[in-house]
N, C-alpha and C positions, 0 to 999 in steps of 0.2 A: 459840390460837397454836399452831401445829405445832412438833414437836421434829425438830430436826437430827439426822440419824444419819450417823455416818462409815462408811464401807466398810472392812471388815478387810483387803480384799485387791483387787488392780488386774486388768485384763485382762492377759493375757499378751504381748499385741501391744504393750500399752504398755513394758511392762518390756523386750520386744524392742526397741522404739525407742531407749531408752536405752541398752542394750547396744550396738546399732549405733552410737550416737553415741559410748561411750566408745571401742569399737575404733577408729572413724575419727580420734580425736583423738590415738592413741598416737604417732605420728610425724609431726607438723605441718611439721616442718622437710623430711623427706623424702616420698616419695609416700605418700598416706595408703592403709594396708593394707585397712581394713575388716574384716569378716568374713564367713565363708561361712554359708551356711544350716545346713550340718552342725555346725559350731563352735557356732553361735548357739544351737541345741536343747541341746547339752551344757551350756553354760553358763547357759541357762535351769534346766535340771535341778538344777545345783548350786545356783543361787539359791534354788529353791524348798526344796531339804534344807536348805539353810542356816536359812531362815525356819521351816521345820517343827521342827527340831533346837534351834535356839538360842531361837527366839521364840515356839514353841509354835502358830503360826498359819500358813497359807498364804499366799506371797506374792500368787500370783495363782489365779483359780478354775478354769481350764481343767483337764483332766485330761493326764497325762503318758501316754504308750503306749509300750511295750517294741517298738520297731522294730529292723530287722536292725542298723542301725548305731547303736544305743543309743536313749534316751529321746527323745521328740518330743512336741510341742505340734502337734497335727494342723493347727489353724486357722492357728497361725503358719507351719509348715511350707509349707501351700498360698499363703499371702501372699508369701511370698518366693522360692518354687520356681523361678520365671521367671529367677532370677539363677544358676541352676545350681550348678556348684562356683566361680562368679565371686565375689570380694567385693562385700558390700553396703555401701555408704558413706553416711554422712549428714554432711551439713555444719552442720546445726542438731539440737539437741535438741528433738525433736517428742514428747518423754514429759510425761507430766502428774503424774510422781511427786512425792511429797513430798521435801524435802531430806534426811531422816534416812534415808529409803529408798534415795536416791540415793549418800548414803555408805555405806551398807552394800553396795550393788551396787557400788560402786567395789572395796570390799575383796574381794568375790567375784571381781571381774575381775581385781584383781591377783594373786589366788590362782591362776585358771585360764587366764587371758587370754594366757599365755605358752606355752602347750601348743599343740601343733599340733591339728587337728580328728582326725586318725588316731589321736594318743596319748589324746585324752579318750576316744574310743570304745574302746580298750583298756581304761583305767581304768574306765570304767561297765561294760564288759562283766565285769569282775571283782567286780563288786558285788551282793550278793544281791538288792536289790529288781529290777534289770533282769533278772537270771537267772532268777528265779521268776516275774515278770511274763511275760517271753519265752516260758516254757513253759505259760503258761495260756491258756485259751481267748480270753478277752476282751483280753489285752496291757496293760489297764491297772496302772499303778503307783500303788497306793494311798498316799494320804498317812500312813497306818498304817505300811506297810512302809518309806517313805522315814525317817519319826522315828524308828522303832524301830531301823533300822540306824543311821543317822547321829548319833543323840543320844549315844551313849556316845562315838563318836569325838570329837564337838565339845565335848563338856560335861566332859572329863578333868580 
């Protein structure tokens, strides 16, 4: 009999799909705002930081890179780049995340979703993981750098 294993992390695209859904639900009575690719990348970064610092494990497997406008998951960026600076809107939740992870991501969204993309860029540019990685040759923001920086901030 085969043993079932559970994945300890998701694909970043799956997490992105849920964040897009959350952003699309914010103002159901009004016109739905959605989320731009630029803002999506920053929220993905903060979600990954939360998981690494608070739960001791990554939320998604893909690497974050330090690009000019902050952290980016390249594959997710490419998937949604056709939207340019226009909002990405989802009518349905296309993710396959566990409910407990959706609850955590909703908290991350509640903390950062109200900021503009440009404000989120300013915030991450002031944080050491992006600063140091943007100056490195490979531009990868390591899990260790994220965990080391955010653990003291989130575990006070």
